[in-house]
TIRO-2110 file (N, C-alpha, C; in Angstrom, 1 decimal):
// TIRO-2110
2.4, 16.8, 7.3, N, 1, A
1.8, 15.7, 6.5, CA, 1, A
1.2, 14.7, 7.4, C, 1, A
1.8, 14.4, 8.5, N, 2, A
1.3, 13.4, 9.4, CA, 2, A
-0.1, 13.8, 9.9, C, 2, A
-0.3, 15.1, 10.2, N, 3, A
-1.6, 15.6, 10.6, CA, 3, A
-2.7, 15.3, 9.6, C, 3, A
-2.3, 15.4, 8.3, N, 4, A
-3.3, 15.1, 7.2, CA, 4, A
-3.6, 13.6, 7.3, C, 4, A
-2.6, 12.8, 7.4, N, 5, A
-2.8, 11.4, 7.5, CA, 5, A
-3.7, 11.0, 8.7, C, 5, A
-3.4, 11.7, 9.8, N, 6, A
-4.2, 11.3, 11.0, CA, 6, A
-5.5, 12.1, 11.2, C, 6, A
-5.9, 12.9, 10.2, N, 7, A
-7.1, 13.6, 10.3, CA, 7, A
-8.3, 12.7, 10.4, C, 7, A
-9.3, 13.1, 11.1, N, 8, A
-10.5, 12.3, 11.3, CA, 8, A
-11.1, 11.8, 9.9, C, 8, A
-11.2, 12.8, 9.0, N, 9, A
-11.8, 12.5, 7.7, CA, 9, A
-11.0, 11.4, 6.9, C, 9, A
-9.7, 11.6, 6.9, N, 10, A
-8.8, 10.7, 6.2, CA, 10, A
-8.9, 9.3, 6.9, C, 10, A
-8.8, 9.2, 8.2, N, 11, A
-8.9, 7.9, 8.9, CA, 11, A
-10.2, 7.3, 8.7, C, 11, A
-11.3, 8.0, 8.7, N, 12, A
-12.6, 7.4, 8.5, CA, 12, A
-12.7, 6.8, 7.1, C, 12, A
-12.2, 7.5, 6.1, N, 13, A
-12.2, 6.9, 4.8, CA, 13, A
-11.3, 5.7, 4.7, C, 13, A
-10.2, 5.7, 5.3, N, 14, A
-9.2, 4.6, 5.3, CA, 14, A
-9.9, 3.4, 6.0, C, 14, A
-10.5, 3.6, 7.1, N, 15, A
-11.2, 2.5, 7.8, CA, 15, A
-12.3, 1.9, 6.9, C, 15, A
-13.1, 2.7, 6.3, N, 16, A
-14.2, 2.2, 5.4, CA, 16, A
-13.6, 1.4, 4.3, C, 16, A
-12.5, 1.9, 3.7, N, 17, A
-11.9, 1.1, 2.5, CA, 17, A
-11.3, -0.2, 3.0, C, 17, A
-10.7, -0.3, 4.1, N, 18, A
-10.1, -1.5, 4.6, CA, 18, A
-11.3, -2.5, 4.9, C, 18, A
-12.3, -2.0, 5.5, N, 19, A
-13.5, -2.9, 5.8, CA, 19, A
-14.2, -3.3, 4.5, C, 19, A
-14.3, -2.5, 3.6, N, 20, A
-14.9, -2.8, 2.3, CA, 20, A
-14.1, -3.9, 1.5, C, 20, A
-12.8, -3.7, 1.6, N, 21, A
-11.9, -4.7, 0.8, CA, 21, A
-11.8, -6.0, 1.5, C, 21, A
-12.2, -6.1, 2.8, N, 22, A
-12.2, -7.3, 3.6, CA, 22, A
-10.8, -7.9, 3.6, C, 22, A
-10.6, -9.0, 3.1, N, 23, A
-9.2, -9.6, 3.1, CA, 23, A
-8.9, -10.5, 4.2, C, 23, A
-7.8, -11.1, 4.2, N, 24, A
-7.4, -12.1, 5.2, CA, 24, A
-6.7, -11.4, 6.3, C, 24, A
-6.5, -12.1, 7.4, N, 25, A
-5.8, -11.6, 8.6, CA, 25, A
-4.3, -11.6, 8.3, C, 25, A
-3.6, -10.8, 9.1, N, 26, A
-2.1, -10.8, 9.1, CA, 26, A
-1.6, -11.7, 10.2, C, 26, A
-0.3, -11.5, 10.6, N, 27, A
0.4, -12.3, 11.5, CA, 27, A
-0.3, -12.3, 12.9, C, 27, A
-1.0, -11.3, 13.2, N, 28, A
-1.7, -11.2, 14.5, CA, 28, A
-3.1, -11.9, 14.5, C, 28, A
-3.5, -12.4, 13.4, N, 29, A
-4.8, -13.1, 13.2, CA, 29, A
-6.0, -12.3, 13.5, C, 29, A
-5.9, -11.0, 13.6, N, 30, A
-7.1, -10.2, 13.8, CA, 30, A
-7.9, -10.1, 12.5, C, 30, A
-9.2, -10.4, 12.5, N, 31, A
-10.0, -10.3, 11.3, CA, 31, A
-10.4, -8.8, 11.1, C, 31, A
-10.7, -8.5, 9.8, N, 32, A
-11.1, -7.1, 9.5, CA, 32, A
-12.3, -6.7, 10.3, C, 32, A
-13.2, -7.6, 10.6, N, 33, A
-14.4, -7.3, 11.4, CA, 33, A
-14.1, -6.7, 12.8, C, 33, A
-12.9, -7.0, 13.3, N, 34, A
-12.5, -6.5, 14.6, CA, 34, A
-11.8, -5.1, 14.6, C, 34, A
-11.4, -4.6, 13.4, N, 35, A
-10.6, -3.5, 13.3, CA, 35, A
-11.2, -2.2, 13.9, C, 35, A
-12.5, -1.9, 13.5, N, 36, A
-13.1, -0.7, 14.0, CA, 36, A
-13.1, -0.6, 15.5, C, 36, A
-13.5, -1.7, 16.1, N, 37, A
-13.5, -1.8, 17.6, CA, 37, A
-12.1, -1.6, 18.2, C, 37, A
-11.2, -2.3, 17.6, N, 38, A
-9.8, -2.2, 18.0, CA, 38, A
-9.3, -0.7, 18.0, C, 38, A
-9.5, -0.1, 16.8, N, 39, A
-9.1, 1.3, 16.6, CA, 39, A
-9.7, 2.2, 17.6, C, 39, A
-11.0, 2.1, 17.9, N, 40, A
-11.7, 2.9, 18.8, CA, 40, A
-11.2, 2.7, 20.2, C, 40, A
-10.9, 1.5, 20.6, N, 41, A
-10.4, 1.2, 22.0, CA, 41, A
-8.9, 1.7, 22.2, C, 41, A
-8.1, 1.6, 21.1, N, 42, A
-6.7, 1.9, 21.3, CA, 42, A
-6.2, 3.1, 20.6, C, 42, A
-7.2, 4.0, 20.1, N, 43, A
-6.8, 5.1, 19.2, CA, 43, A
-5.8, 6.1, 19.9, C, 43, A
-6.1, 6.4, 21.2, N, 44, A
-5.2, 7.4, 21.8, CA, 44, A
-3.8, 6.9, 21.9, C, 44, A
-3.5, 5.7, 22.3, N, 45, A
-2.1, 5.2, 22.3, CA, 45, A
-1.6, 5.0, 20.9, C, 45, A
-2.4, 4.6, 20.0, N, 46, A
-1.9, 4.4, 18.6, CA, 46, A
-1.5, 5.7, 18.0, C, 46, A
-2.4, 6.7, 18.1, N, 47, A
-2.1, 8.1, 17.6, CA, 47, A
-0.8, 8.6, 18.2, C, 47, A
-0.6, 8.4, 19.5, N, 48, A
0.6, 8.9, 20.2, CA, 48, A
1.8, 8.3, 19.6, C, 48, A
1.8, 7.0, 19.4, N, 49, A
2.9, 6.2, 18.8, CA, 49, A
3.2, 6.8, 17.4, C, 49, A
2.2, 7.0, 16.7, N, 50, A
2.4, 7.5, 15.3, CA, 50, A
3.0, 8.9, 15.3, C, 50, A
2.5, 9.8, 16.2, N, 51, A
3.0, 11.1, 16.3, CA, 51, A
4.4, 11.2, 16.9, C, 51, A
4.8, 10.3, 17.8, N, 52, A
6.1, 10.3, 18.4, CA, 52, A
7.1, 9.6, 17.5, C, 52, A
6.6, 8.8, 16.5, N, 53, A
7.6, 8.1, 15.7, CA, 53, A
8.0, 6.8, 16.4, C, 53, A
7.2, 6.2, 17.2, N, 54, A
7.5, 5.0, 17.9, CA, 54, A
6.7, 3.8, 17.5, C, 54, A
5.9, 4.0, 16.5, N, 55, A
5.1, 2.9, 16.0, CA, 55, A
5.9, 2.0, 15.0, C, 55, A
5.8, 0.7, 15.3, N, 56, A
6.5, -0.3, 14.4, CA, 56, A
5.5, -1.2, 13.8, C, 56, A
5.4, -1.3, 12.5, N, 57, A
4.5, -2.3, 11.9, CA, 57, A
4.9, -3.7, 12.1, C, 57, A
3.9, -4.6, 12.1, N, 58, A
4.2, -6.0, 12.2, CA, 58, A
4.7, -6.6, 10.9, C, 58, A
5.4, -7.7, 10.9, N, 59, A
5.8, -8.3, 9.6, CA, 59, A
4.5, -8.7, 8.9, C, 59, A
4.7, -8.9, 7.6, N, 60, A
3.6, -9.4, 6.7, CA, 60, A
3.6, -10.9, 6.7, C, 60, A
2.4, -11.4, 6.6, N, 61, A
2.2, -12.9, 6.5, CA, 61, A
2.3, -13.3, 5.1, C, 61, A
3.3, -14.2, 4.8, N, 62, A
3.5, -14.7, 3.4, CA, 62, A
2.6, -15.8, 3.1, C, 62, A
1.8, -15.7, 2.0, N, 63, A
1.0, -16.8, 1.5, CA, 63, A
1.3, -17.0, 0.0, C, 63, A
1.0, -18.1, -0.5, N, 64, A
1.1, -18.4, -1.9, CA, 64, A
-0.3, -18.7, -2.4, C, 64, A
-0.6, -18.0, -3.6, N, 65, A
-1.9, -18.3, -4.2, CA, 65, A
-1.6, -18.9, -5.6, C, 65, A
-2.5, -19.7, -6.1, N, 66, A
-2.2, -20.3, -7.5, CA, 66, A
-2.4, -19.3, -8.6, C, 66, A
-1.5, -19.3, -9.6, N, 67, A
-1.6, -18.5, -10.8, CA, 67, A
-2.4, -19.2, -11.8, C, 67, A
-3.1, -18.5, -12.7, N, 68, A
-3.8, -19.2, -13.8, CA, 68, A
-3.0, -20.2, -14.6, C, 68, A
-1.7, -19.9, -14.8, N, 69, A
-0.8, -20.7, -15.6, CA, 69, A
-0.2, -21.9, -14.8, C, 69, A
-0.6, -22.1, -13.6, N, 70, A
-0.2, -23.2, -12.8, CA, 70, A
0.9, -22.9, -11.8, C, 70, A
1.5, -21.8, -11.9, N, 71, A
2.5, -21.5, -10.9, CA, 71, A
1.9, -20.9, -9.6, C, 71, A
2.7, -20.4, -8.8, N, 72, A
2.2, -19.8, -7.6, CA, 72, A
2.7, -18.4, -7.4, C, 72, A
1.9, -17.5, -6.9, N, 73, A
2.2, -16.1, -6.6, CA, 73, A
2.3, -15.9, -5.1, C, 73, A
3.5, -15.3, -4.7, N, 74, A
3.7, -15.0, -3.3, CA, 74, A
3.0, -13.7, -3.0, C, 74, A
2.2, -13.6, -1.9, N, 75, A
1.6, -12.4, -1.4, CA, 75, A
2.1, -12.2, 0.0, C, 75, A
2.2, -10.9, 0.3, N, 76, A
2.4, -10.5, 1.7, CA, 76, A
1.2, -9.9, 2.3, C, 76, A
0.6, -10.4, 3.3, N, 77, A
-0.6, -9.9, 3.9, CA, 77, A
-0.3, -9.1, 5.2, C, 77, A
-0.4, -7.8, 5.2, N, 78, A
-0.2, -7.1, 6.5, CA, 78, A
-1.3, -7.3, 7.5, C, 78, A
-1.1, -7.0, 8.7, N, 79, A
-2.2, -7.0, 9.7, CA, 79, A
-3.2, -6.0, 9.2, C, 79, A
-4.5, -6.1, 9.7, N, 80, A
-5.5, -5.2, 9.3, CA, 80, A
-5.2, -3.8, 9.9, C, 80, A
-4.6, -3.7, 11.0, N, 81, A
-4.2, -2.4, 11.6, CA, 81, A
-3.2, -1.7, 10.7, C, 81, A
-2.2, -2.5, 10.2, N, 82, A
-1.2, -1.9, 9.3, CA, 82, A
-1.8, -1.6, 8.0, C, 82, A
-2.8, -2.4, 7.5, N, 83, A
-3.5, -2.0, 6.2, CA, 83, A
-4.2, -0.7, 6.4, C, 83, A
-4.8, -0.5, 7.6, N, 84, A
-5.6, 0.7, 7.9, CA, 84, A
-4.6, 2.0, 7.8, C, 84, A
-3.4, 1.8, 8.5, N, 85, A
-2.5, 2.9, 8.5, CA, 85, A
-1.9, 3.2, 7.1, C, 85, A
-1.6, 2.1, 6.5, N, 86, A
-1.0, 2.2, 5.1, CA, 86, A
-2.1, 2.9, 4.2, C, 86, A
-3.3, 2.6, 4.3, N, 87, A
-4.4, 3.2, 3.5, CA, 87, A
-4.5, 4.7, 3.8, C, 87, A
-4.4, 5.0, 5.0, N, 88, A
-4.4, 6.4, 5.4, CA, 88, A
-3.2, 7.2, 4.8, C, 88, A
-2.0, 6.6, 4.8, N, 89, A
-0.9, 7.2, 4.2, CA, 89, A
-1.1, 7.3, 2.7, C, 89, A
-1.5, 6.2, 2.1, N, 90, A
-1.7, 6.2, 0.6, CA, 90, A
-2.6, 7.2, 0.1, C, 90, A
-3.7, 7.5, 0.9, N, 91, A
-4.7, 8.5, 0.5, CA, 91, A
-4.1, 9.8, 0.4, C, 91, A
-3.2, 10.2, 1.3, N, 92, A
-2.6, 11.5, 1.3, CA, 92, A
-1.5, 11.6, 0.3, C, 92, A
-0.7, 10.5, 0.1, N, 93, A
0.4, 10.5, -0.8, CA, 93, A
-0.2, 10.5, -2.3, C, 93, A
-1.3, 9.8, -2.5, N, 94, A
-1.9, 9.8, -3.8, CA, 94, A
-2.3, 11.2, -4.3, C, 94, A
-2.8, 12.0, -3.4, N, 95, A
-3.1, 13.4, -3.7, CA, 95, A
-1.9, 14.2, -4.2, C, 95, A
-0.8, 13.8, -3.6, N, 96, A
0.5, 14.5, -3.8, CA, 96, A
1.2, 14.0, -5.1, C, 96, A
1.1, 12.7, -5.3, N, 97, A
1.9, 12.1, -6.4, CA, 97, A
1.1, 11.8, -7.7, C, 97, A
-0.2, 11.5, -7.5, N, 98, A
-0.9, 11.0, -8.7, CA, 98, A
-1.0, 12.1, -9.8, C, 98, A
-1.1, 13.4, -9.6, N, 99, A
-1.1, 14.3, -10.7, CA, 99, A
0.2, 14.4, -11.5, C, 99, A
1.3, 13.8, -11.0, N, 100, A
2.5, 13.8, -11.7, CA, 100, A
2.7, 12.6, -12.6, C, 100, A
1.8, 11.6, -12.5, N, 101, A
1.9, 10.4, -13.3, CA, 101, A
1.4, 10.6, -14.7, C, 101, A
1.9, 9.8, -15.6, N, 102, A
1.4, 9.8, -17.0, CA, 102, A
-0.1, 9.5, -17.1, C, 102, A
-0.8, 10.3, -18.0, N, 103, A
-2.2, 10.0, -18.2, CA, 103, A
-2.4, 8.6, -18.8, C, 103, A
-1.3, 8.0, -19.3, N, 104, A
-1.4, 6.7, -19.9, CA, 104, A
-1.1, 5.6, -19.0, C, 104, A
-0.9, 5.9, -17.7, N, 105, A
-0.7, 4.9, -16.7, CA, 105, A
-2.0, 4.5, -16.0, C, 105, A
-2.2, 3.2, -15.9, N, 106, A
-3.5, 2.8, -15.4, CA, 106, A
-3.5, 1.9, -14.1, C, 106, A
-2.3, 1.4, -13.8, N, 107, A
-2.2, 0.5, -12.6, CA, 107, A
-2.3, 1.2, -11.3, C, 107, A
-3.2, 0.7, -10.5, N, 108, A
-3.4, 1.1, -9.1, CA, 108, A
-3.6, 2.6, -9.0, C, 108, A
-4.4, 3.2, -9.9, N, 109, A
-4.6, 4.7, -9.9, CA, 109, A
-6.1, 4.9, -9.6, C, 109, A
-6.4, 6.0, -8.9, N, 110, A
-7.7, 6.3, -8.6, CA, 110, A
-8.5, 6.6, -9.9, C, 110, A
-9.7, 6.1, -10.0, N, 111, A
-10.6, 6.3, -11.1, CA, 111, A
-10.0, 5.7, -12.4, C, 111, A
-9.1, 4.8, -12.4, N, 112, A
-8.6, 4.2, -13.6, CA, 112, A
-8.6, 2.7, -13.4, C, 112, A
-8.9, 2.0, -14.5, N, 113, A
-8.9, 0.5, -14.4, CA, 113, A
-8.3, -0.1, -15.7, C, 113, A
-8.1, -1.3, -15.6, N, 114, A
-7.5, -2.0, -16.8, CA, 114, A
-8.4, -1.9, -18.0, C, 114, A
-9.7, -1.9, -17.8, N, 115, A
-10.7, -1.7, -18.9, CA, 115, A
-10.4, -0.4, -19.6, C, 115, A
-10.1, 0.6, -18.9, N, 116, A
-9.8, 2.0, -19.5, CA, 116, A
-8.6, 1.9, -20.4, C, 116, A
-7.6, 1.1, -19.9, N, 117, A
-6.4, 1.0, -20.8, CA, 117, A
-6.7, 0.2, -22.1, C, 117, A
-7.5, -0.8, -22.0, N, 118, A
-7.9, -1.6, -23.2, CA, 118, A
-8.6, -0.6, -24.1, C, 118, A
-9.6, 0.1, -23.6, N, 119, A
-10.3, 1.1, -24.4, CA, 119, A
-9.4, 2.1, -25.1, C, 119, A
-8.4, 2.6, -24.4, N, 120, A
-7.5, 3.5, -25.0, CA, 120, A
-6.7, 2.9, -26.1, C, 120, A
-6.2, 1.6, -25.8, N, 121, A
-5.5, 0.9, -26.8, CA, 121, A
-6.3, 0.7, -28.1, C, 121, A
-7.5, 0.3, -27.9, N, 122, A
-8.4, 0.1, -29.1, CA, 122, A
-8.6, 1.4, -29.9, C, 122, A
-8.7, 2.5, -29.2, N, 123, A
-8.8, 3.8, -29.8, CA, 123, A
-7.6, 4.1, -30.7, C, 123, A
-6.4, 3.8, -30.2, N, 124, A
-5.1, 4.0, -30.9, CA, 124, A
-5.1, 3.1, -32.2, C, 124, A
-5.6, 1.9, -32.0, N, 125, A
-5.6, 0.9, -33.1, CA, 125, A
-6.5, 1.5, -34.2, C, 125, A
-7.6, 2.0, -33.8, N, 126, A
-8.6, 2.6, -34.8, CA, 126, A
-7.9, 3.8, -35.6, C, 126, A
-7.0, 4.5, -34.8, N, 127, A
-6.3, 5.6, -35.5, CA, 127, A
-5.2, 5.2, -36.4, C, 127, A
-4.9, 3.9, -36.4, N, 128, A
-3.9, 3.4, -37.3, CA, 128, A
-2.6, 3.0, -36.7, C, 128, A
-2.5, 3.2, -35.4, N, 129, A
-1.3, 2.7, -34.7, CA, 129, A
-1.4, 1.2, -34.6, C, 129, A
-0.2, 0.5, -34.6, N, 130, A
-0.1, -0.9, -34.6, CA, 130, A
0.6, -1.5, -33.4, C, 130, A
1.2, -0.7, -32.5, N, 131, A
1.9, -1.2, -31.4, CA, 131, A
1.2, -0.7, -30.1, C, 131, A
1.1, -1.6, -29.2, N, 132, A
0.6, -1.3, -27.8, CA, 132, A
1.7, -1.9, -26.8, C, 132, A
2.1, -1.1, -25.9, N, 133, A
3.1, -1.6, -25.0, CA, 133, A
2.4, -1.8, -23.6, C, 133, A
2.5, -3.0, -23.1, N, 134, A
1.9, -3.4, -21.8, CA, 134, A
3.1, -3.6, -20.9, C, 134, A
3.2, -2.8, -19.9, N, 135, A
4.4, -3.0, -18.9, CA, 135, A
3.8, -3.3, -17.6, C, 135, A
4.4, -4.3, -17.0, N, 136, A
4.0, -4.7, -15.6, CA, 136, A
5.2, -4.6, -14.7, C, 136, A
5.1, -3.9, -13.7, N, 137, A
6.2, -3.7, -12.7, CA, 137, A
6.2, -4.8, -11.7, C, 137, A
6.1, -6.1, -12.3, N, 138, A
6.1, -7.2, -11.4, CA, 138, A
7.3, -7.3, -10.4, C, 138, A
7.0, -7.6, -9.2, N, 139, A
8.0, -7.7, -8.2, CA, 139, A
8.8, -6.4, -7.9, C, 139, A
8.2, -5.3, -8.4, N, 140, A
8.9, -4.0, -8.2, CA, 140, A
9.3, -3.8, -6.8, C, 140, A
8.4, -3.9, -5.8, N, 141, A
8.7, -3.7, -4.4, CA, 141, A
9.5, -4.7, -3.8, C, 141, A
9.7, -5.9, -4.4, N, 142, A
10.6, -6.9, -3.9, CA, 142, A
12.0, -6.5, -4.3, C, 142, A
12.2, -5.7, -5.3, N, 143, A
13.5, -5.4, -5.8, CA, 143, A
14.0, -4.0, -5.7, C, 143, A
13.0, -3.1, -5.4, N, 144, A
13.4, -1.6, -5.4, CA, 144, A
14.4, -1.4, -4.3, C, 144, A
15.3, -0.5, -4.6, N, 145, A
16.4, -0.1, -3.6, CA, 145, A
15.7, 0.9, -2.6, C, 145, A
15.6, 0.4, -1.3, N, 146, A
14.9, 1.2, -0.3, CA, 146, A
15.5, 2.6, -0.1, C, 146, A
16.8, 2.6, -0.1, N, 147, A
17.5, 3.9, 0.1, CA, 147, A
17.2, 4.9, -1.0, C, 147, A
17.2, 4.4, -2.2, N, 148, A
16.9, 5.3, -3.3, CA, 148, A
15.4, 5.7, -3.3, C, 148, A
14.5, 4.8, -3.0, N, 149, A
13.1, 5.1, -2.9, CA, 149, A
12.9, 6.2, -1.8, C, 149, A
13.5, 6.0, -0.6, N, 150, A
13.4, 7.0, 0.4, CA, 150, A
14.0, 8.4, 0.1, C, 150, A
15.1, 8.4, -0.6, N, 151, A
15.7, 9.7, -1.1, CA, 151, A
14.7, 10.4, -2.0, C, 151, A
14.1, 9.6, -3.0, N, 152, A
13.1, 10.2, -3.9, CA, 152, A
11.9, 10.7, -3.1, C, 152, A
11.4, 10.0, -2.2, N, 153, A
10.2, 10.4, -1.4, CA, 153, A
10.6, 11.7, -0.6, C, 153, A
11.8, 11.7, 0.0, N, 154, A
12.2, 12.9, 0.8, CA, 154, A
12.3, 14.2, 0.1, C, 154, A
12.3, 14.2, -1.3, N, 155, A
12.3, 15.4, -2.0, CA, 155, A
11.0, 16.1, -2.0, C, 155, A
9.9, 15.3, -1.7, N, 156, A
8.6, 16.0, -1.7, CA, 156, A
7.9, 15.9, -0.3, C, 156, A
8.4, 14.9, 0.5, N, 157, A
7.8, 14.7, 1.8, CA, 157, A
8.8, 15.3, 2.9, C, 157, A
8.4, 16.3, 3.5, N, 158, A
9.2, 16.9, 4.5, CA, 158, A
9.1, 16.4, 5.9, C, 158, A
8.0, 15.7, 6.2, N, 159, A
7.7, 15.2, 7.5, CA, 159, A
8.6, 14.0, 7.8, C, 159, A
9.5, 14.2, 8.7, N, 160, A
10.4, 13.0, 9.1, CA, 160, A
9.7, 11.9, 9.7, C, 160, A
8.6, 12.1, 10.4, N, 161, A
7.9, 11.0, 11.0, CA, 161, A
7.2, 10.2, 9.9, C, 161, A
6.7, 10.8, 8.9, N, 162, A
6.1, 10.0, 7.8, CA, 162, A
7.2, 9.2, 7.1, C, 162, A
8.3, 9.8, 6.8, N, 163, A
9.4, 9.1, 6.1, CA, 163, A
9.8, 7.9, 7.0, C, 163, A
10.0, 8.1, 8.2, N, 164, A
10.4, 7.1, 9.2, CA, 164, A
9.4, 5.9, 9.2, C, 164, A
8.1, 6.3, 9.1, N, 165, A
7.1, 5.2, 9.2, CA, 165, A
7.1, 4.5, 7.8, C, 165, A
7.2, 5.1, 6.7, N, 166, A
7.3, 4.4, 5.4, CA, 166, A
8.5, 3.5, 5.4, C, 166, A
9.6, 4.0, 5.9, N, 167, A
10.9, 3.1, 6.0, CA, 167, A
10.6, 1.9, 6.8, C, 167, A
9.9, 2.1, 7.9, N, 168, A
9.6, 0.9, 8.8, CA, 168, A
8.7, -0.1, 8.1, C, 168, A
7.7, 0.4, 7.3, N, 169, A
6.9, -0.5, 6.5, CA, 169, A
7.7, -1.3, 5.6, C, 169, A
8.6, -0.6, 4.9, N, 170, A
9.5, -1.3, 3.9, CA, 170, A
10.4, -2.4, 4.6, C, 170, A
10.7, -2.2, 5.8, N, 171, A
11.6, -3.1, 6.6, CA, 171, A
10.9, -4.0, 7.6, C, 171, A
9.6, -4.0, 7.6, N, 172, A
8.8, -4.8, 8.6, CA, 172, A
9.1, -6.3, 8.6, C, 172, A
9.5, -6.8, 7.5, N, 173, A
9.8, -8.2, 7.4, CA, 173, A
8.6, -9.1, 7.0, C, 173, A
9.0, -10.3, 6.8, N, 174, A
8.0, -11.3, 6.2, CA, 174, A
8.0, -12.5, 7.1, C, 174, A
6.8, -12.9, 7.6, N, 175, A
6.7, -14.2, 8.3, CA, 175, A
6.2, -15.3, 7.4, C, 175, A
7.1, -16.3, 7.3, N, 176, A
6.8, -17.4, 6.5, CA, 176, A
7.1, -18.7, 7.3, C, 176, A
6.2, -19.6, 7.4, N, 177, A
6.3, -20.8, 8.1, CA, 177, A
6.8, -20.6, 9.6, C, 177, A
6.2, -19.5, 10.2, N, 178, A
6.5, -19.2, 11.6, CA, 178, A
7.8, -18.5, 11.8, C, 178, A
8.5, -18.2, 10.8, N, 179, A
9.8, -17.5, 11.0, CA, 179, A
9.8, -16.1, 10.3, C, 179, A
10.2, -15.1, 11.0, N, 180, A
10.3, -13.8, 10.4, CA, 180, A
11.6, -13.6, 9.7, C, 180, A
11.5, -13.2, 8.4, N, 181, A
12.7, -12.8, 7.6, CA, 181, A
12.7, -11.3, 7.5, C, 181, A
13.8, -10.7, 7.8, N, 182, A
13.9, -9.2, 7.7, CA, 182, A
14.2, -8.9, 6.2, C, 182, A
13.7, -7.7, 5.9, N, 183, A
13.9, -7.1, 4.5, CA, 183, A
15.0, -6.0, 4.7, C, 183, A
15.9, -6.1, 3.8, N, 184, A
17.0, -5.0, 3.9, CA, 184, A
16.8, -4.0, 2.7, C, 184, A
END
């Protein structure tokens, strides 16, 4: 599976997606605009670290953004390099896992949007149904048991380097106010 993740086609698509999404810098302060050059200059060493299982992600940078209701929402912003690697992993895992998800699930799925969910709900209302259930897995990854998640992933992912890398992302930590807090 790691070879699929590190394939030229997959990495090219991941790089384009990260560049298109733009976004803020992580703890290393590297802007998205520098990612392509960085990857080209350091690819040999980076690929070797990923293949040997010696790559360690950086902590995510914690920021707070205002919510429409007046509260604040905490976000973790990975470095652009880690976003690139995460995107490459996600593209391969999505092909594996997405077909197993409910057709009624719309969150963070390829070719599905919130507007599609609303359209489907309206269709059910026209058919006479009166209940629509909207579930949000808010803070799921803040609370998910990492051991249980890794056990579940290991049932379908046989590549130990991929599992190790995912575990390291889960445990990379959070930098807030200049201090890194580890995640257990």
